[in-house]
A tleap script that builds the chain and sets N, CA, C and O, in Angstrom:
source leaprc.protein.ff14SB
mol = sequence {
  NMET SER LEU VAL GLU GLY VAL ALA GLU ASP
  GLN ALA VAL GLY MET VAL LYS GLU ILE TYR
  GLU GLU MET LYS ARG VAL ARG GLY TRP ASP
  ARG ILE PRO ALA ILE TRP ARG VAL MET ALA
  LEU LYS PRO GLU TYR LEU LYS VAL ASN TRP
  GLN ARG TYR GLN LYS ILE MET MET GLN GLY
  GLN ILE ASP ALA LYS THR LYS GLU MET LEU
  ALA LEU ALA VAL SER MET VAL ASN GLY CYS
  SER CTYR
}
set mol.1.N position { 71.699 99.036 99.861 }
set mol.1.CA position { 71.431 98.699 101.663 }
set mol.1.C position { 71.952 98.135 102.482 }
set mol.1.O position { 71.559 96.989 102.260 }
set mol.2.N position { 72.811 98.063 103.616 }
set mol.2.CA position { 73.506 97.704 104.013 }
set mol.2.C position { 73.389 96.278 104.697 }
set mol.2.O position { 72.413 96.197 105.443 }
set mol.3.N position { 74.052 95.305 104.622 }
set mol.3.CA position { 73.289 94.374 105.535 }
set mol.3.C position { 73.180 94.222 106.907 }
set mol.3.O position { 72.381 93.590 107.599 }
set mol.4.N position { 74.854 95.447 107.366 }
set mol.4.CA position { 75.208 95.453 109.206 }
set mol.4.C position { 74.959 96.396 108.919 }
set mol.4.O position { 75.202 96.802 107.783 }
set mol.5.N position { 74.170 97.372 110.150 }
set mol.5.CA position { 74.282 98.966 110.165 }
set mol.5.C position { 75.937 99.038 111.644 }
set mol.5.O position { 76.235 98.464 112.692 }
set mol.6.N position { 76.486 100.088 110.770 }
set mol.6.CA position { 77.914 100.397 111.517 }
set mol.6.C position { 77.363 101.773 112.332 }
set mol.6.O position { 76.242 102.271 112.224 }
set mol.7.N position { 78.371 102.192 113.096 }
set mol.7.CA position { 77.828 103.266 113.897 }
set mol.7.C position { 78.530 104.362 113.228 }
set mol.7.O position { 79.712 104.589 112.970 }
set mol.8.N position { 76.986 105.204 112.954 }
set mol.8.CA position { 77.394 105.927 112.458 }
set mol.8.C position { 78.148 107.493 112.725 }
set mol.8.O position { 78.199 107.845 113.904 }
set mol.9.N position { 78.741 108.458 111.657 }
set mol.9.CA position { 79.492 109.573 112.719 }
set mol.9.C position { 78.915 110.252 113.732 }
set mol.9.O position { 79.419 110.514 114.824 }
set mol.10.N position { 77.486 110.619 113.202 }
set mol.10.CA position { 76.972 111.391 114.783 }
set mol.10.C position { 76.600 110.898 115.787 }
set mol.10.O position { 76.147 111.607 116.685 }
set mol.11.N position { 76.729 109.011 115.953 }
set mol.11.CA position { 76.184 108.399 117.100 }
set mol.11.C position { 77.845 108.151 117.514 }
set mol.11.O position { 77.953 107.286 118.383 }
set mol.12.N position { 78.753 108.559 117.201 }
set mol.12.CA position { 80.058 107.747 117.456 }
set mol.12.C position { 80.335 108.507 118.859 }
set mol.12.O position { 80.262 109.735 118.904 }
set mol.13.N position { 80.648 107.753 119.976 }
set mol.13.CA position { 81.722 108.486 121.047 }
set mol.13.C position { 82.737 108.214 121.736 }
set mol.13.O position { 83.253 107.108 121.576 }
set mol.14.N position { 83.101 108.817 122.350 }
set mol.14.CA position { 84.435 108.318 123.327 }
set mol.14.C position { 85.548 107.519 121.817 }
set mol.14.O position { 85.620 108.098 120.733 }
set mol.15.N position { 86.312 106.121 122.107 }
set mol.15.CA position { 87.078 105.855 121.481 }
set mol.15.C position { 86.846 105.722 119.912 }
set mol.15.O position { 87.576 105.949 118.947 }
set mol.16.N position { 85.545 105.265 120.039 }
set mol.16.CA position { 85.074 105.464 118.218 }
set mol.16.C position { 85.319 106.839 117.375 }
set mol.16.O position { 85.730 106.971 116.222 }
set mol.17.N position { 84.924 107.831 118.346 }
set mol.17.CA position { 84.762 109.350 117.737 }
set mol.17.C position { 86.253 109.849 118.138 }
set mol.17.O position { 86.600 110.622 117.246 }
set mol.18.N position { 86.961 109.766 118.809 }
set mol.18.CA position { 88.391 110.086 118.616 }
set mol.18.C position { 89.213 109.197 117.224 }
set mol.18.O position { 89.970 109.682 116.384 }
set mol.19.N position { 88.759 107.808 117.356 }
set mol.19.CA position { 89.405 107.096 115.975 }
set mol.19.C position { 88.770 108.161 114.418 }
set mol.19.O position { 89.484 108.633 113.533 }
set mol.20.N position { 87.664 108.240 114.512 }
set mol.20.CA position { 86.519 108.276 113.401 }
set mol.20.C position { 87.813 109.933 113.161 }
set mol.20.O position { 88.229 110.160 112.025 }
set mol.21.N position { 88.113 110.566 113.974 }
set mol.21.CA position { 88.086 112.119 114.131 }
set mol.21.C position { 89.619 111.961 113.550 }
set mol.21.O position { 89.990 112.693 112.632 }
set mol.22.N position { 90.395 111.082 114.062 }
set mol.22.CA position { 91.925 110.844 113.810 }
set mol.22.C position { 91.807 110.635 111.923 }
set mol.22.O position { 92.170 111.264 110.928 }
set mol.23.N position { 91.116 109.439 112.212 }
set mol.23.CA position { 90.468 109.210 110.568 }
set mol.23.C position { 90.442 109.777 109.200 }
set mol.23.O position { 90.732 109.340 108.087 }
set mol.24.N position { 90.006 110.875 109.655 }
set mol.24.CA position { 89.202 111.833 108.430 }
set mol.24.C position { 91.124 113.059 108.625 }
set mol.24.O position { 91.844 113.548 107.754 }
set mol.25.N position { 91.191 113.070 109.725 }
set mol.25.CA position { 92.051 114.110 109.470 }
set mol.25.C position { 93.390 113.812 108.531 }
set mol.25.O position { 93.906 114.405 107.583 }
set mol.26.N position { 93.784 112.242 109.484 }
set mol.26.CA position { 95.452 111.703 108.814 }
set mol.26.C position { 94.646 111.092 107.424 }
set mol.26.O position { 95.543 110.568 106.764 }
set mol.27.N position { 93.772 110.984 106.934 }
set mol.27.CA position { 93.399 110.017 105.656 }
set mol.27.C position { 92.864 111.619 104.558 }
set mol.27.O position { 93.189 111.851 103.393 }
set mol.28.N position { 92.169 112.280 105.289 }
set mol.28.CA position { 91.387 113.511 104.676 }
set mol.28.C position { 90.480 112.742 104.116 }
set mol.28.O position { 90.315 112.840 102.900 }
set mol.29.N position { 89.871 112.017 104.714 }
set mol.29.CA position { 88.145 111.732 104.495 }
set mol.29.C position { 87.076 112.772 104.779 }
set mol.29.O position { 87.129 113.465 105.795 }
set mol.30.N position { 86.176 112.872 103.944 }
set mol.30.CA position { 85.225 113.577 103.972 }
set mol.30.C position { 84.387 113.071 105.174 }
set mol.30.O position { 84.154 113.782 106.151 }
set mol.31.N position { 83.770 111.272 104.982 }
set mol.31.CA position { 83.158 110.629 105.846 }
set mol.31.C position { 83.920 109.303 105.823 }
set mol.31.O position { 84.884 109.058 105.099 }
set mol.32.N position { 83.560 108.779 106.391 }
set mol.32.CA position { 84.215 107.572 107.518 }
set mol.32.C position { 83.357 106.611 105.888 }
set mol.32.O position { 82.356 106.743 105.183 }
set mol.33.N position { 84.687 105.587 106.016 }
set mol.33.CA position { 83.704 104.738 104.970 }
set mol.33.C position { 83.130 103.047 105.681 }
set mol.33.O position { 83.725 102.626 106.673 }
set mol.34.N position { 82.135 102.331 105.152 }
set mol.34.CA position { 81.668 101.738 105.577 }
set mol.34.C position { 81.999 100.665 106.745 }
set mol.34.O position { 81.439 100.138 107.707 }
set mol.35.N position { 83.410 100.659 105.989 }
set mol.35.CA position { 83.906 99.088 106.335 }
set mol.35.C position { 83.836 99.280 107.906 }
set mol.35.O position { 83.256 98.583 108.738 }
set mol.36.N position { 84.853 100.818 108.127 }
set mol.36.CA position { 85.087 101.148 109.257 }
set mol.36.C position { 83.894 101.432 110.437 }
set mol.36.O position { 84.013 101.440 111.662 }
set mol.37.N position { 82.705 101.660 109.588 }
set mol.37.CA position { 82.089 101.883 110.971 }
set mol.37.C position { 81.521 100.845 111.502 }
set mol.37.O position { 81.196 100.841 112.689 }
set mol.38.N position { 81.300 99.705 110.604 }
set mol.38.CA position { 81.232 97.945 110.855 }
set mol.38.C position { 82.197 97.772 111.680 }
set mol.38.O position { 81.678 98.343 112.640 }
set mol.39.N position { 83.112 97.461 112.027 }
set mol.39.CA position { 84.596 97.853 112.299 }
set mol.39.C position { 84.119 98.274 113.860 }
set mol.39.O position { 84.361 97.598 114.860 }
set mol.40.N position { 83.433 99.466 113.834 }
set mol.40.CA position { 83.247 100.217 115.416 }
set mol.40.C position { 82.336 99.771 116.041 }
set mol.40.O position { 82.424 99.968 117.253 }
set mol.41.N position { 81.090 99.002 115.551 }
set mol.41.CA position { 80.490 97.873 116.844 }
set mol.41.C position { 81.580 97.325 117.854 }
set mol.41.O position { 81.558 97.237 119.082 }
set mol.42.N position { 82.341 97.056 117.112 }
set mol.42.CA position { 83.414 96.500 118.417 }
set mol.42.C position { 84.942 97.906 118.559 }
set mol.42.O position { 86.033 97.897 117.989 }
set mol.43.N position { 84.528 98.630 119.252 }
set mol.43.CA position { 85.508 99.867 119.270 }
set mol.43.C position { 86.966 99.152 119.729 }
set mol.43.O position { 87.821 100.039 119.724 }
set mol.44.N position { 87.418 98.137 120.037 }
set mol.44.CA position { 88.520 97.603 120.027 }
set mol.44.C position { 89.344 96.941 119.204 }
set mol.44.O position { 90.569 96.831 119.249 }
set mol.45.N position { 88.304 96.369 118.203 }
set mol.45.CA position { 88.599 96.040 116.934 }
set mol.45.C position { 88.501 97.000 116.089 }
set mol.45.O position { 89.478 96.927 115.343 }
set mol.46.N position { 87.644 98.115 115.729 }
set mol.46.CA position { 88.117 99.216 114.981 }
set mol.46.C position { 89.297 100.020 115.450 }
set mol.46.O position { 90.024 100.427 114.544 }
set mol.47.N position { 89.685 100.375 116.854 }
set mol.47.CA position { 91.194 100.461 117.154 }
set mol.47.C position { 92.480 99.823 116.450 }
set mol.47.O position { 93.431 100.289 115.821 }
set mol.48.N position { 92.075 98.540 116.845 }
set mol.48.CA position { 93.590 97.669 116.342 }
set mol.48.C position { 93.495 97.840 114.249 }
set mol.48.O position { 94.114 98.325 113.302 }
set mol.49.N position { 92.919 97.467 114.401 }
set mol.49.CA position { 92.788 97.792 112.628 }
set mol.49.C position { 93.339 98.825 111.818 }
set mol.49.O position { 93.949 98.796 110.749 }
set mol.50.N position { 92.892 99.969 112.762 }
set mol.50.CA position { 93.304 101.187 112.307 }
set mol.50.C position { 94.717 101.440 112.495 }
set mol.50.O position { 95.413 102.032 111.670 }
set mol.51.N position { 95.129 100.972 113.610 }
set mol.51.CA position { 96.526 100.856 113.846 }
set mol.51.C position { 97.435 100.392 112.938 }
set mol.51.O position { 98.447 100.969 112.540 }
set mol.52.N position { 96.917 99.054 112.560 }
set mol.52.CA position { 97.204 97.633 111.567 }
set mol.52.C position { 97.321 98.956 110.037 }
set mol.52.O position { 98.392 99.283 109.526 }
set mol.53.N position { 96.325 99.343 109.723 }
set mol.53.CA position { 96.197 100.621 108.594 }
set mol.53.C position { 97.419 101.057 109.068 }
set mol.53.O position { 98.410 100.419 108.713 }
set mol.54.N position { 97.568 102.096 109.862 }
set mol.54.CA position { 98.331 102.921 109.477 }
set mol.54.C position { 99.893 102.423 109.623 }
set mol.54.O position { 100.823 103.168 109.315 }
set mol.55.N position { 100.063 101.250 110.063 }
set mol.55.CA position { 101.822 100.450 110.065 }
set mol.55.C position { 101.685 100.302 108.327 }
set mol.55.O position { 102.376 100.928 107.522 }
set mol.56.N position { 100.295 99.017 107.895 }
set mol.56.CA position { 100.666 98.906 106.385 }
set mol.56.C position { 100.766 99.442 105.795 }
set mol.56.O position { 101.723 99.193 105.061 }
set mol.57.N position { 99.903 100.774 105.444 }
set mol.57.CA position { 99.770 101.554 104.545 }
set mol.57.C position { 99.963 102.957 104.637 }
set mol.57.O position { 99.508 103.736 103.799 }
set mol.58.N position { 100.710 103.350 105.758 }
set mol.58.CA position { 101.354 105.011 105.486 }
set mol.58.C position { 103.093 104.621 106.433 }
set mol.58.O position { 103.903 105.397 106.941 }
set mol.59.N position { 103.088 103.701 106.368 }
set mol.59.CA position { 104.657 103.591 106.713 }
set mol.59.C position { 105.580 103.021 105.728 }
set mol.59.O position { 104.968 102.700 104.709 }
set mol.60.N position { 106.858 102.777 105.672 }
set mol.60.CA position { 107.455 102.265 104.559 }
set mol.60.C position { 108.020 102.923 103.022 }
set mol.60.O position { 107.662 104.022 102.598 }
set mol.61.N position { 109.007 101.958 102.286 }
set mol.61.CA position { 109.495 102.444 101.461 }
set mol.61.C position { 108.371 103.322 100.338 }
set mol.61.O position { 108.600 104.492 100.031 }
set mol.62.N position { 107.066 102.500 99.765 }
set mol.62.CA position { 106.415 102.119 99.166 }
set mol.62.C position { 105.439 103.567 99.699 }
set mol.62.O position { 105.326 103.864 100.889 }
set mol.63.N position { 104.987 104.118 98.905 }
set mol.63.CA position { 103.873 105.634 99.390 }
set mol.63.C position { 102.214 104.720 99.324 }
set mol.63.O position { 102.145 103.650 98.720 }
set mol.64.N position { 101.522 105.064 99.719 }
set mol.64.CA position { 100.400 104.931 100.548 }
set mol.64.C position { 99.743 104.409 98.819 }
set mol.64.O position { 99.542 103.217 98.589 }
set mol.65.N position { 99.542 105.236 98.007 }
set mol.65.CA position { 98.860 105.699 96.932 }
set mol.65.C position { 99.012 104.316 96.041 }
set mol.65.O position { 98.067 103.610 95.689 }
set mol.66.N position { 100.323 104.098 95.773 }
set mol.66.CA position { 101.112 102.850 94.874 }
set mol.66.C position { 100.295 101.323 96.074 }
set mol.66.O position { 99.997 100.161 95.802 }
set mol.67.N position { 100.224 101.953 97.079 }
set mol.67.CA position { 100.088 100.250 98.138 }
set mol.67.C position { 97.887 100.309 97.876 }
set mol.67.O position { 97.095 99.398 98.117 }
set mol.68.N position { 97.614 101.590 97.386 }
set mol.68.CA position { 96.120 101.285 98.003 }
set mol.68.C position { 95.708 100.633 96.134 }
set mol.68.O position { 94.914 99.738 95.844 }
set mol.69.N position { 96.520 101.416 95.234 }
set mol.69.CA position { 96.541 100.810 93.879 }
set mol.69.C position { 96.729 99.269 93.645 }
set mol.69.O position { 96.104 98.595 92.825 }
set mol.70.N position { 97.310 99.008 94.161 }
set mol.70.CA position { 97.878 97.247 94.340 }
set mol.70.C position { 97.039 96.542 95.235 }
set mol.70.O position { 96.987 95.312 95.237 }
set mol.71.N position { 96.054 97.614 96.373 }
set mol.71.CA position { 95.389 96.297 96.868 }
set mol.71.C position { 94.094 96.436 96.183 }
set mol.71.O position { 93.276 95.530 96.335 }
set mol.72.N position { 93.745 97.636 95.316 }
set mol.72.CA position { 92.595 97.379 94.369 }
set mol.72.C position { 92.435 96.538 93.386 }
set mol.72.O position { 91.267 96.243 93.132 }
set mol.73.N position { 93.652 95.837 92.455 }
set mol.73.CA position { 94.158 95.603 91.738 }
set mol.73.C position { 94.089 93.626 92.122 }
set mol.73.O position { 94.047 92.637 91.390 }
set mol.74.N position { 94.102 93.765 93.177 }
set mol.74.CA position { 94.532 91.901 93.939 }
set mol.74.C position { 92.693 91.844 94.015 }
set mol.74.O position { 91.995 90.879 93.704 }
set mol.75.N position { 92.187 93.308 94.570 }
set mol.75.CA position { 90.497 92.585 94.771 }
set mol.75.C position { 89.677 92.449 93.655 }
set mol.75.O position { 88.636 91.791 93.662 }
set mol.76.N position { 90.298 93.301 92.301 }
set mol.76.CA position { 89.655 93.165 91.120 }
set mol.76.C position { 90.165 91.356 90.574 }
set mol.76.O position { 89.301 90.554 90.222 }
set mol.77.N position { 91.208 91.103 90.596 }
set mol.77.CA position { 91.918 89.925 90.573 }
set mol.77.C position { 90.867 88.870 91.462 }
set mol.77.O position { 90.757 87.817 90.834 }
set mol.78.N position { 90.219 88.858 92.500 }
set mol.78.CA position { 89.809 87.804 92.896 }
set mol.78.C position { 88.614 88.024 93.082 }
set mol.78.O position { 87.845 87.262 93.669 }
set mol.79.N position { 88.319 89.176 92.560 }
set mol.79.CA position { 86.464 89.383 92.323 }
set mol.79.C position { 86.028 89.949 93.667 }
set mol.79.O position { 85.161 89.495 94.413 }
set mol.80.N position { 86.509 90.631 93.773 }
set mol.80.CA position { 85.657 91.257 95.624 }
set mol.80.C position { 84.862 92.387 95.170 }
set mol.80.O position { 85.411 93.203 94.430 }
set mol.81.N position { 83.920 92.513 95.431 }
set mol.81.CA position { 82.613 93.165 95.093 }
set mol.81.C position { 82.738 94.647 96.060 }
set mol.81.O position { 82.134 95.679 95.767 }
set mol.82.N position { 83.469 94.524 97.016 }
set mol.82.CA position { 83.854 95.752 98.043 }
set mol.82.C position { 84.598 96.832 97.279 }
set mol.82.O position { 84.981 97.847 97.860 }
savepdb mol mol.pdb
quit
């Protein structure tokens, strides 16, 4: 059960729909993760965070998979339940 309902994919319109489609294409996701759906409640916030994600995770010398493993390890050490 979610505490905050985000923007469901079938309810997305305009910029949110465009970003969802880009996320699926770029990341190869079958569905949009819950954290991004909640961000979509404020479309500009979703846009800025997606742009930041792309800069951090998809550019540079370290590949995205390694960066994701590092993020997971840090989350585990910090006791993050998400």
